[in-house]
N, C-alpha and C positions, 0 to 999 in steps of 0.2 A: 230782644231777639236772640241774645247770646246764650247759648249753652246751658249746662247745669251749673254755671258758676255761681257761687254764693259769696261774693266779696262786697264788703261795704267800703260806702265811701270812707440834675438830671440826666435823665437817662436817654430820653429819646425824642426824636422829631415826630410831630403829630402825623405827618404824611407817612412816615415809616410805620408807626404802629397801626395806623388805620389800615395800612395795606394788608397786614397779616390778619387783621380781624375779618376782612372779607375774603381774604385769600383762601381761606379755607373754611370750608364749610364749617365756618365757624362758626354757630353758636356753640360754646363749650358746655358740656354736661358732665357732671361727675356721676359715676355709675351707681345705680341703685340695685343692690343685690338682694332684694326681698325674695326669700325662697318659696318654692312650691305653689305656683299659680297656674291653674287651668292649662295644662299642656295639651296640645292638640296634635296628633300624628295619625292621619288617616291612612288607609291602605295604599293610596296612590300619592301620598305626600312626599315631598322632596326633603323637607327638613323639619325637625321638631320645633314648634313655636309655642311661646308662653309669655307671661308677663315678667319673667326673670331675665335681667340683662346678662348676656354671656360675659365671661370674665377673661377669656384668652383665646388665642388661635394656636392650636397645637403645632402647626407648621405654617408660619407666615408666608413661606414661598409658594404654598399651594393655593392657586387662584380660586378653586371651588371652596376650600375651607374658609378663605377670607371672605368670599361672597356670602356664604352661609352665616358667618359671624355678623356681617353687616346687616343682613335681613333680620336676624334674630335681635340685634340691637334695635332696629327700626320698629319691629312689632312690639317689643317690650316697652319702648319709650313712647309709643303712640297708644298704649293701652289706656283705658279710662282711668283717671286719677281717683284716688280714694277720698270719698266725701267725708267731711266732718259735719255731721248733722246738727251738732250743738256747740258751735265754737264759742269760746269765751271772748269777751270784748277785746278787740285788737287782733284777733286771729282770723285767718281766712276760712273759707268753707271747705278746705281740703287739708289732708295730711300731706304736706308738700314732698314731692319726689317719690310718693308711694303709689303702687297700683291698686286698683279696686279688687277686693276679694270676691265681689258678687257680680261684677260686669265682665263682659268679654270684649274683644277687639271690635270697635265700631258700634257697640250696642247702645251707646249714649248719643248716637247720631253724628252727622258730619260736623256739627258745631260743638260737640261735647268736649269738655276740658280733658286733656290727656296728660300723662305723667310729665313729659318734658316741659310742658307749659307751666307747671308748678315749680320747676327748678328756679334757681335764684338768678335774677338779672345781674349783669355785670355791675350795675350801679348799686345793687343790694349787697354784693360781695365786697365791693371797694367803693363805698360812698365818698362824696366830697365832704369830709368832716370839717368842722370848724377848727379842730386841733389835730395834730399829726400823730398823737398817741393817746392811749387810755380809752379808746372807743371799743365797745363790746357789741358784737352782732346780736340781733334780737332773737326772740323765740323762733325756732325753725319753721313754725307754722303761721308766722305773722302775716298779716295783710301786706302785700307789696307796698313799699314806700321808697320813692326815688329822691335822693338827696344830691342835688347838683350845686356847684359853687354859688355862693350868695350873690355874686355880681351878675348872675344869669337871671334875667327877668322872664318868668314863664307865666302867661296868663291863660286860663281856661277859655276855650272858644265860646262856651255857653255856661250858664249856671249849672247845667246838669252834666257837664263834661266830667267823666270819671278819671281821676288822676292815679288811681290805685289798681288798675287792671294788671293781670299777669303779663299780658303781651304789650311791651313798651318798646316801640320801634324808634329808638333814638339814633339810628344811623340811616342816612339817606343817600349814601354813595357807596361805590365799591372801593372801600378803604381810601377814599379821597381821590382815587385815580380816574374814576369814570362815574357818570350819572346814568342810571338805567331807566328805560321807559318800556311799557307794555305796548306793543305795536297797535292793537285795535283801539286802545284809548288815546294813543298818540295821533292816530288817524282821525279820531273824533275831534281832537283839538285842532288839527289841521283843517278839518271841514268847517268848524266854527270860525276859525281865523279867516278862511277864504270867503265866507258868507257875509262877514260884517263890514268889509271895506275899510277905508281909511279914517272914518269918523264914527266909531262905534258908540252906541248908547251905553249908559251905565249898566243896564241889564246885560247887554251883549259882552261888555268887558268882564263882568262878574262871571258869566257863563264860560268865557274863554279861560279866565284864571282858574276856575274850578276844574275844568277839563284838563288843563295843563298840569295842575298839581296832581290830579287823580291818575295821570298817566305814569307817575313815578313808582319805582320799586323802593321798598323800605325794608330795614333789617333790624334784628335784635340778636344779642349774644347772652348765653346763660351758662351756669355751672350747676352741677348736681350736689346732693347732700354730702357726698364724700369731700368735695372741695369746701363746702360751707363749714363742715365740722373741722377740717384741717385748719382753716383760717381762724376759727373760734378758739381752737386749742392752742395755736401758736401765737395768736395776736397779729398775724400777718395781714389782716385786713387793715391794719394801721401802717401807713407809709413809713413812719419812723423806724419800725421794726423790720418791715419788709425790704426797704432799700438796701441796708447792709447785707441782708441774706441774699438778695439778688446779685450783689457785687461778688459775694463769696462764690456763689454758684457759677457765675460767668467766668470767674478766674479759674475755677476747677475744670470746666469743660474746654475753655479756649486755650488755657496756658498750662493745664495739668498742675495747678498750684494747690497744694494741700490746704484744706480750709482751716482757718483760725477762728471761726465763729460759726453761727448757725447758717445752714443752707436752706434755700427755698427748693424743696423737692416734694412735689405732689405725690400722694400715695397711689398705689395701684387701685384701679377702679375710678379714678378721677375722670370725669367725663364732661365735656363742654359741647354746646350746640350753637350753631348759627342758623337762624331761620330767615328766609326771604319771603316777603309778602307783597301782594299787589292789591289795589282796590277792586272790589267786586264790580263787575261789569254787568249791570242788570239786563242789558240788551242781548248778551251773549252767554253769560255763565249760568249753569245750573248749580246752585249751591250744594246740592246733594252729591255732586261729583268732586268736590274739593273739601279739604278740611278748612274750616273758616272760623273766624273769631271777630269779636269787636275789640279793637286795640287802640293804642295811643300813637299818634304821630305828630310831627311838629312842622309848623310853617313860620315864616318870618312876618312879624307885625310891622305895620307902617312906622311905628316908633323905633324900630330896630331890635326890639326884643323878640321873644318867641311866643307863639300861640300853640297850646296843646289842644289837639283835636281827637275826637273819637270817630271811627268809621268801621264798616264791615269790610274785612280783608280776607283774602284767600291765600292759602299757603302754596307757593310754587317751588320752593326748594328747602332742603334741610341738610345741614352738615352735622356729622356726629364724630367727635374725636374722643378716644379713650386710651388711657395708659394701662398697659397690661404687663404681666411678668415677662412674656416672650417678646413684647414690643414696647420697650421703655421709651422709644421715640414716638409713641402714640400711634394708634390706628386712625386713619382718616377716611371715613366713608361719606359719600354724598349722594343724595336722592333728589329727584325732580318729579314734578307732576308730568304725566304723559302728554299733556297738551302743549308743553313749552315750545317744541319745535314747530308745531303747526301754527300756533298763534304768533310767535316771534317776538323779538325785542329790538329796540334801538338804543343807542347810547351816544353820549358825547364825552370825549376825553377832557379832563381838566388840564389846564396849562398846555394846550396843544402847540406843537411845533417848537417846543422850548429847548429840545436837545438837538443841536446841529453838529454833533461830532462827525468829522469826516469818515470815521470808522463805521458809522451807521448806514443802513441802506437808503435812508432819506431822513429829513427832519422828522422827529418823533416827539410825542405821539401824534397820530393823524388828527386832522381838524374836521369840523362839521358834524352833522347828524349822520350816524353810521348804522346801517342795518347789520345786526349781529349774525355771525355765521359760526356754527359749532366747528371747531378745527379738528377735533378728535372724536369721531362717532363712537357710540357704545360698541364694544367688540361684538361682532356677530359671526355668522357662518364664515369659516375659513380662518378665524382667529384661533390662537392657541387655546383659549377658553371662550366659549360662546356665551357671553353674558346676556345677550338679547334673549336667547332661548331659555336660559336659567331664570331670568326675570319673569318670563311668561309662565313657567312652571310654578314659581312661587306665587305669582298673582292668581293663578288658577287655584292653588291650594288655599289662599286666603278666602276666595269666593266660596269654595267648597266647604271650608271649615267655619266661616263666620257670616255667611250669607252673600248672595249674589250682588248685593248693592253695597258691600262694605267699602267705605271710601278709600281706605288705605291701599286697596288693590289698584287704585288709579295713580300710584306713584311707582317709580322705577329706580333701581340702583344704577348710578352712572359709573361707579367704580370705588375701589378702596385701595389705599396705600398702607402697606405694612412692612415694606422692605426698603430701607434707605440705600442709595448708591449714588455714584458720581454722575452718570449719564444713562440715558435709556438703552436698553438692550438686555438680552438674556431673559430672565424670568420677570423683568420689569420693562414691558414694552412701552412705547412712547405714550400711548393713551393713559397708562397707569402712572408713568413717571411725571407727566405734565398734568396730572388729574386736576380738573377744574369743574365748576358747575356753571352751566350755561346762563343761569339767572344771577349768579353770585360772583363769578370771576369771568368776565366776558371779553374785555378788550385784549389786544395782543400781549400787553405786558403781563396779564394775568393768565391767559390761556397758554402762554409759553413761559411762565415764570420758572426761573432756575437761579439758585444761589442766593441772591439778594437784590437790592435796588441800587442802580448806578447813579453817581453824582453827574451833574450838579443838582438835578431836580428830583432825584429819587422816584422817577416815574417810568423807567424802563429796566428790564432785568440786567443783572450783573452775573453772568453764568460762571464767573471765576470765584465768586464768593463762597467759601466753604463754611456754611453756617449751620449745618446739621452735624452733631457730634455723637459718635458711637464709641463705646468702651471696648477696646481691643482685649479679648479674653486672655491673650497670652502676655502682653506687655502691661496690662492693666492701665493703659494710657488712653485718653480720648483722642480720636482721629476725626478731622473735619471732612465732610463730604459736600459736594455741590449739588445737593438734592433739589428736585423741581417740585412743582405743583403745591398742593396744600401743605404737605410736610415741609417742603422747602421754605414756604412763607412763614409758617409757625416756628421753624428753626431760626430763620433770620430775625424775626421780631419777637420771638419768645425765648428759646433756649440760648441763643447767642447773647442775649441780654440778661440771662440768669433766671428766666421765668419758666423753665421746664416745659417749653412748647405752649405755654399759656400766654397769649398776647395780652389778655385783659389783666394778667398779673403784673406785667411790666408797665402797663399804662394806667393802672387803676388809681382811684382817689382823685381824679381830675377829669372825669368824663363830662362832656357838654353835649346836650342834644343837638343833632345836626338837622337843620331844617331842610325840607324838600326843596330842590331846585326845579321850578316848573319846566315842563317840556318847552324848548325854545322854538320849535317848528323849523321848517326848511326842507329842502329836497334831500332825502337820504341817499348815501352812497354805500356800496357793499364794503364790509370789513376787508381790509387788505393785509393778508398775512405775509406778504412778500418780505423776505429777509429774516423771517423768524422760523425756528428759534435762533436767537442771536448766537454766533459762534463764540467759542472760548477765545480769549485774547482780544476781545472787541474793545 
């Protein structure tokens, strides 16, 4: 049923790194700058659109320029991928990271394989090698192969389960801080639970387990060919080489210490993506209105190992980050499907009520099943920049240029960060400063993230942590900022640790698939933002 795919069969605390991975729209992509692809600019168009990824924002403080840049990224990265009709053994059916020369946006259908999907999964860039050095990345067009630690037992769910798909959803929480659930499928699980009583039959138990698993949201992170090539040239896909380079880079930005060895510094054009998916809801979803895929996700086996599963999944959110000459702290753009608010989400916090500091408004994080509430709406009429209206113009342009049913017009830009600073205000209003994605960074800690994560459990923000560093053009010294949102997260778990805003760089070579935590059921309560954002000095 899937697409036109032709594929054959230390440094950090896990909770800290996981946080940044979801914190921002993160799947990471490295930018693909293939020139000259089908530009479309109609008489009533708002922006030029093509399959070429934009390389910079002339004025990062200009909200409209930044929004145009984000939409141009989105269109280029969702362009149909370039097919390799005659792949050699071991190669995929695509030229990975390259757009089609013959197709246009959406022309291969809602389930067609697009450019960003052929990027390199975090575990392809930083596999769990048996040795810490001497490992070489494969042919850039190779079939995806996921190498996890040897002690992790993964069993295919069926003999036909495909373990080499492009979309490998090996994250099942919001950076370990919260587990997310799609409300209609959570309600389905609740209905089954209510109907079966206290002594369910095996068939009823199986139906409930399946519904509870299918309610979960799942995630993946990727990097583009620029990152792949950088790692291949430097050998930094090997932990033994990358670890000292990360330490050198961390010392440079945090202490202004001149390097005495190689630095980990991603080149301009490096691009990462984080994608958020949910299970297809046959009772409610029209597959033609979502981008969809058949992907891999993981559940827990009765033996304690992992089971790899395939299922039809629909895309609900996409993070895009890119390093550019004018924004060396990376741009952070995030998109969502337009149905997210209407359908809704629920979540449970991990380790609830574990922080009881008297400085907090209450014991945090909150407990129970929580109905998610977007804390910062997309800026509309009356805002300094009306992003709602801008989105509508671009969506209309997509339909006029690529057909009324083009699936990508069903997605909207939530915002983009391109200017780091200490607190919201001026040209960086609160919605942009605390930028988050409703499906990807949802609980209070993530919708109000600033600075870093506070001890003892690293599950609430520390707004006094200056973990985003910018180079002062006069003194030539790095200065720390208490930035919020996606950029703040990637600063805290990426740049602060030497990874140049790439969390997967600081945590690589030891990824383990995260199994879905089934929806637990219970009476949901509304998300409580009282006391957030946490004040400085907390």
